[in-house]
LUMNUVEX-399723 format. One line per field, with one value per atom (N, C-alpha, C): z, y, x; atom name; residue number from 1; residue in three letters. Coordinates in Angstrom, 2 decimals. Last residue first. Layout:
BEGIN
Z [Z,...]
Y [Y,...]
X [X,...]
atomo [CA,...]
num [NUM,...]
residuo [ALA,...]
REM end
This chain:
BEGIN
Z [-200.93,-201.24,-200.00,-200.40,-200.06,-200.37,-201.36,-199.92,-199.54,-204.11,-203.45,-201.95,-204.57,-204.89,-204.19,-203.87,-203.12,-203.35,-205.90,-204.50,-203.63,-208.16,-208.03,-206.59,-207.63,-207.73,-207.58,-207.69,-206.46,-206.48,-210.39,-209.33,-208.02,-211.58,-211.84,-210.80,-210.61,-210.27,-210.49,-211.84,-210.38,-209.92,-214.58,-214.09,-212.58,-214.63,-214.97,-214.46,-213.94,-213.12,-213.38,-216.06,-214.68,-213.78,-218.23,-218.21,-216.80,-217.41,-217.53,-217.56,-217.35,-216.21,-216.29,-219.91,-218.75,-217.54,-221.39,-221.67,-220.48,-220.35,-220.16,-220.40,-221.30,-219.86,-219.55,-223.99,-223.45,-221.94,-225.50,-224.56,-224.08,-227.03,-227.67,-226.77,-225.47,-225.95,-226.54,-224.96,-225.01,-225.41,-225.13,-223.79,-223.82,-227.87,-227.09,-225.70,-228.62,-228.96,-228.17,-227.77,-227.10,-227.40,-229.56,-228.12,-227.38,-231.98,-231.69,-230.21,-232.24,-231.78,-231.49,-231.40,-231.91,-231.43,-230.22,-231.59,-232.22,-227.70,-228.51,-229.97,-226.71,-226.92,-227.77,-226.06,-227.44,-227.72,-223.28,-224.29,-225.71,-221.94,-221.74,-222.88,-222.88,-223.08,-222.94,-221.99,-223.43,-223.71,-219.22,-219.83,-221.32,-219.00,-218.57,-219.18,-219.94,-220.65,-220.28,-217.93,-219.31,-220.13,-215.75,-215.72,-217.15,-216.59,-216.39,-216.35,-216.64,-217.88,-217.75,-213.92,-214.90,-216.22,-212.87,-212.48,-213.48,-214.06,-214.36,-214.01,-212.89,-214.35,-214.76,-210.19,-210.63,-212.13,-210.13,-209.87,-210.30,-210.59,-211.56,-211.39]
Y [-32.48,-32.21,-32.23,-33.23,-31.86,-31.55,-35.81,-35.58,-34.21,-35.45,-36.21,-35.98,-34.06,-33.42,-34.14,-36.01,-34.76,-34.05,-37.86,-38.24,-36.99,-36.38,-36.86,-37.23,-35.96,-34.81,-35.23,-38.61,-37.84,-36.62,-39.22,-39.94,-39.18,-37.48,-37.33,-38.02,-38.63,-37.24,-36.97,-41.15,-41.05,-39.62,-40.45,-41.14,-40.97,-39.40,-38.53,-39.13,-41.76,-40.55,-39.62,-43.51,-43.82,-42.61,-42.18,-42.43,-42.73,-42.29,-40.99,-41.14,-45.17,-44.30,-43.01,-46.06,-46.55,-45.65,-44.65,-44.46,-44.91,-45.75,-44.32,-44.02,-48.36,-48.12,-46.65,-48.14,-48.41,-48.18,-45.65,-46.75,-46.90,-43.65,-44.58,-45.78,-40.38,-41.61,-42.53,-37.99,-38.00,-39.29,-37.58,-37.78,-38.06,-37.47,-36.27,-36.39,-40.10,-39.15,-37.85,-41.17,-41.58,-40.62,-39.87,-39.68,-40.06,-40.85,-39.43,-39.13,-43.51,-43.23,-41.76,-45.01,-43.68,-43.29,-47.47,-47.34,-46.02,-47.14,-48.16,-48.08,-45.18,-44.88,-45.91,-45.92,-45.52,-45.24,-46.66,-47.56,-47.19,-44.54,-45.93,-46.82,-42.32,-42.40,-43.84,-42.91,-42.83,-42.93,-42.74,-44.01,-44.01,-40.00,-41.03,-42.38,-38.85,-38.62,-39.67,-39.70,-40.14,-39.97,-38.33,-39.79,-40.33,-35.68,-36.25,-37.77,-35.43,-35.25,-35.85,-35.79,-36.73,-36.64,-33.51,-34.84,-35.90,-31.53,-31.58,-32.96,-32.14,-32.23,-32.29,-31.64,-32.99,-33.17,-28.93,-29.78,-31.22,-28.12,-27.80,-28.71]
X [27.52,26.10,25.26,30.11,29.71,28.25,30.32,30.41,29.85,30.20,29.14,29.13,32.57,31.29,30.13,34.42,34.36,33.04,33.85,33.63,33.53,34.62,33.25,32.91,37.34,36.43,34.97,38.23,38.35,37.42,37.76,37.03,37.07,39.62,38.19,37.34,41.96,41.65,40.16,41.77,41.72,41.42,41.99,40.80,40.67,44.57,43.44,42.13,45.97,46.08,44.89,45.29,44.93,44.97,46.43,44.99,44.50,49.11,48.44,46.92,49.50,49.80,49.01,48.82,48.08,48.28,50.77,49.34,48.51,53.10,52.83,51.36,52.74,52.84,52.55,52.91,51.59,51.58,54.92,54.79,53.35,55.83,54.91,54.64,55.84,56.46,55.39,54.42,55.87,56.53,51.73,52.29,53.79,51.37,51.12,51.75,51.71,52.77,52.60,49.27,50.51,51.64,47.59,47.39,48.67,48.48,48.69,48.48,47.67,49.04,49.30,44.92,45.25,46.65,44.81,44.32,44.72,45.76,46.41,45.97,44.05,45.47,46.18,41.50,41.77,43.23,41.72,41.16,41.60,43.03,43.45,42.97,41.62,43.07,43.53,39.02,39.30,40.80,39.37,38.98,39.29,40.02,40.96,40.64,37.61,38.87,39.92,35.83,35.63,36.91,36.97,36.83,36.69,36.72,38.05,38.01,33.93,34.69,36.09,33.36,32.85,33.62,34.63,35.06,34.61,33.05,34.48,35.03,30.60,30.75,32.21,31.13,30.78,30.93,31.49,32.65,32.39,28.85,29.87,31.10]
atomo [N,CA,C,N,CA,C,N,CA,C,N,CA,C,N,CA,C,N,CA,C,N,CA,C,N,CA,C,N,CA,C,N,CA,C,N,CA,C,N,CA,C,N,CA,C,N,CA,C,N,CA,C,N,CA,C,N,CA,C,N,CA,C,N,CA,C,N,CA,C,N,CA,C,N,CA,C,N,CA,C,N,CA,C,N,CA,C,N,CA,C,N,CA,C,N,CA,C,N,CA,C,N,CA,C,N,CA,C,N,CA,C,N,CA,C,N,CA,C,N,CA,C,N,CA,C,N,CA,C,N,CA,C,N,CA,C,N,CA,C,N,CA,C,N,CA,C,N,CA,C,N,CA,C,N,CA,C,N,CA,C,N,CA,C,N,CA,C,N,CA,C,N,CA,C,N,CA,C,N,CA,C,N,CA,C,N,CA,C,N,CA,C,N,CA,C,N,CA,C,N,CA,C,N,CA,C,N,CA,C]
num [60,60,60,59,59,59,58,58,58,57,57,57,56,56,56,55,55,55,54,54,54,53,53,53,52,52,52,51,51,51,50,50,50,49,49,49,48,48,48,47,47,47,46,46,46,45,45,45,44,44,44,43,43,43,42,42,42,41,41,41,40,40,40,39,39,39,38,38,38,37,37,37,36,36,36,35,35,35,34,34,34,33,33,33,32,32,32,31,31,31,30,30,30,29,29,29,28,28,28,27,27,27,26,26,26,25,25,25,24,24,24,23,23,23,22,22,22,21,21,21,20,20,20,19,19,19,18,18,18,17,17,17,16,16,16,15,15,15,14,14,14,13,13,13,12,12,12,11,11,11,10,10,10,9,9,9,8,8,8,7,7,7,6,6,6,5,5,5,4,4,4,3,3,3,2,2,2,1,1,1]
residuo [UNK,UNK,UNK,UNK,UNK,UNK,UNK,UNK,UNK,UNK,UNK,UNK,UNK,UNK,UNK,UNK,UNK,UNK,UNK,UNK,UNK,UNK,UNK,UNK,UNK,UNK,UNK,UNK,UNK,UNK,UNK,UNK,UNK,UNK,UNK,UNK,UNK,UNK,UNK,UNK,UNK,UNK,UNK,UNK,UNK,UNK,UNK,UNK,UNK,UNK,UNK,UNK,UNK,UNK,UNK,UNK,UNK,UNK,UNK,UNK,UNK,UNK,UNK,UNK,UNK,UNK,UNK,UNK,UNK,UNK,UNK,UNK,UNK,UNK,UNK,UNK,UNK,UNK,UNK,UNK,UNK,UNK,UNK,UNK,UNK,UNK,UNK,UNK,UNK,UNK,UNK,UNK,UNK,UNK,UNK,UNK,UNK,UNK,UNK,UNK,UNK,UNK,UNK,UNK,UNK,UNK,UNK,UNK,UNK,UNK,UNK,UNK,UNK,UNK,UNK,UNK,UNK,UNK,UNK,UNK,UNK,UNK,UNK,UNK,UNK,UNK,UNK,UNK,UNK,UNK,UNK,UNK,UNK,UNK,UNK,UNK,UNK,UNK,UNK,UNK,UNK,UNK,UNK,UNK,UNK,UNK,UNK,UNK,UNK,UNK,UNK,UNK,UNK,UNK,UNK,UNK,UNK,UNK,UNK,UNK,UNK,UNK,UNK,UNK,UNK,UNK,UNK,UNK,UNK,UNK,UNK,UNK,UNK,UNK,UNK,UNK,UNK,UNK,UNK,UNK]
REM end
């Protein structure tokens, strides 16, 4: 179960980074129109997802 949540967060982080420049509503959701903010939040969500995936792999 934890692996699926991690995978979903990784995919969400990648989508925020890639699609944020094409979909301005994603950037407005995070409070500004800056690409730096988009990269930051996408990276944070991606890293949390990666950490969950690594934790899940260790505990198997």
